N, C-alpha and C positions, 0 to 999 in steps of 0.2 A: 081782873082786878088791876086798877091803876096804882102805880107806885111813883113816888117822887123821883125825878130825874136829876141826878147831880150834875150841876153846870160844870163843863170842862172835863168830865170823866168819861173815858171810853170803857168798853166791855169786851173781855176776852170770851169769844164764842166757841172757838175750836183750838185745841192744842195739837200742834204738828211738830214736824222736824225741819230744820235748816231754813226753810222760807216762812217769813211772816207776811201776810197780807193785811195792810192797814186799809180798811174800807171806810170811805167818807161818802155817805148818801145812799142812793137807791140801788146800787149794784150789789148789795149784801148777799142776796140770794145766789146770784151768779158767782160771787166770790167763794161761798160755801160749797157750791157744786164743784168748782175748780179745785178747791183745796182738798176735797176728798180723794181726788185722783193724784194729787201731788203730795199728800200727806203734809199739808202746810198748815200753819197757825193762821187763825183769822180773828182780828180784832175789829169790832164796830166802833169806830173812833167818835161817832156821834157829833163832835164839835170841831170846827176848823179853828175858831177862836172862842176861848182859848184852847189850845192844844193840850192834850194829856200828856204832858212831858214825862212824867214818871212811867207811864205805860210805854211810851215810845223807847225810853232809855232801856227799859227791861227787855223789850222785844228785840232791840238792836243787840244787847248783850247776849241774848239767848239764841240768836239765829245767824246764819251766814249771809242771807240775802234779804233785804227789805223790798217789798212791793207796795206802792200806794195805789189806790184805785178810787177814782172819783168821777161823778157825772158833771164834769166842769172842764174848762180848758186846762191842759197840763201846765202851760206857761202861766206862772203866777198863782197856781192853784194850791190846794191843800198839800199835795206832794212837795212843792217848793217849800212850804213851811216846815215840813218834816225834815227835808235836807238841810235847811237853814239851822234848825235845832241841832241836828247831828253835828254840822260843822262847828257851831258855837260850842258844843260840848266835846269836840274832838273825837267823835264816834264815827270811825271810818269803816264803812261797809258798802258793798255795791247796793245801789237802789234803782229799781225800775219803776218809773212813774207811768201809770196807765190812766187814760182819760180821753177827753175830747181833743182832736187836733185844733190848732189855732188857725182855722181856715173855714170857709163857708161849707156848710153841710146841707146837702139837698134835702127835699122833703121825703118823708116815708113814715111808716109806723115805727114806734120805738123799737120793736123786735127786729124789724129790717135793718134799721140804722145800727143797732148795737151788733148785729151779726156782720154787717159791712165794716164796721170799725174795730172788729175783733174784741168787743166789749161783752159779748155774750159769755156764758160759762165755757163753751169750747174754745172760743177765741182767746179768753184770758189764759186758759190752761196752756194752749199752744204757744202764746207769746211768752209765758213764763218759762216754758220748757226750752224755747229757742234761746231765751236770755241765759238761762243756766248752762246750756251747752256752750254758748259763746263765752261765758265767764270762766267756765272750766278750762276751755282751750287757752284763753289768755292767761289764766293762772298757771297752767302747765308750761307755757312758753316762758313766763317770768321765772318760774322755778328752775327750768333748764338754764336760762341765762345766768341766774345767780349761782347755779352749780358750776358752770364754766368760769365764771368770774372768781369763785372761791378757789378752783384749782389752778386757773391760768391768768388770773388778773383781767384787766380790761381789754388786753390784746386778743381779739378774736380772729386773727389772721390765720391761725392754724386749727380752726375749729373742726374741720374734717379729720385731721390727725388726732385731735383730742377725743373725738368721738370713738375712733378706733382704739386709742390708748386706754380710755376709760372702760370701754365695754370688753376689752381683751384682758384686763387686769382685775382678776377676781378680788384681790386684796383691797383695791380701791372701792369696788362695789360693795364689799362687805362693811367698809367703814361708814358707808352712807347709811 
């Protein structure tokens, strides 16, 4: 049975944790497969113009990382529109844009090219996992820097002494 499609409204298809995949176009099946293994949320955005701003804002609020997925060039694509909206609304979260590279792509079947470009389900999952690992490492590094700055100011000249001091002083560790 056909139902009327509301212009500019996306649809939440899967509720997950921490990661939200905003799918634009034909990769929806691949996004759903990848999301199963990642426990990620998936939204079928349906429209690039107009963007479903309320759905995007809700997904950004409820998740740690946003992933956009589109069968289009990443440069100037739907993911760029999502990032523009986030910046306009001052919604600061890490964003991974997945789509076609801005370069010549040789011929092949869709399946061959999707696999080569890591846009099949396995490639999407692997790329998101790699991004999350990198993001976590960078977050830990920033947190450690912030901890040092809190205790020792911006002078990092005695970082090795600081590490020994903090780790050997249970009172300081307990306060954290």
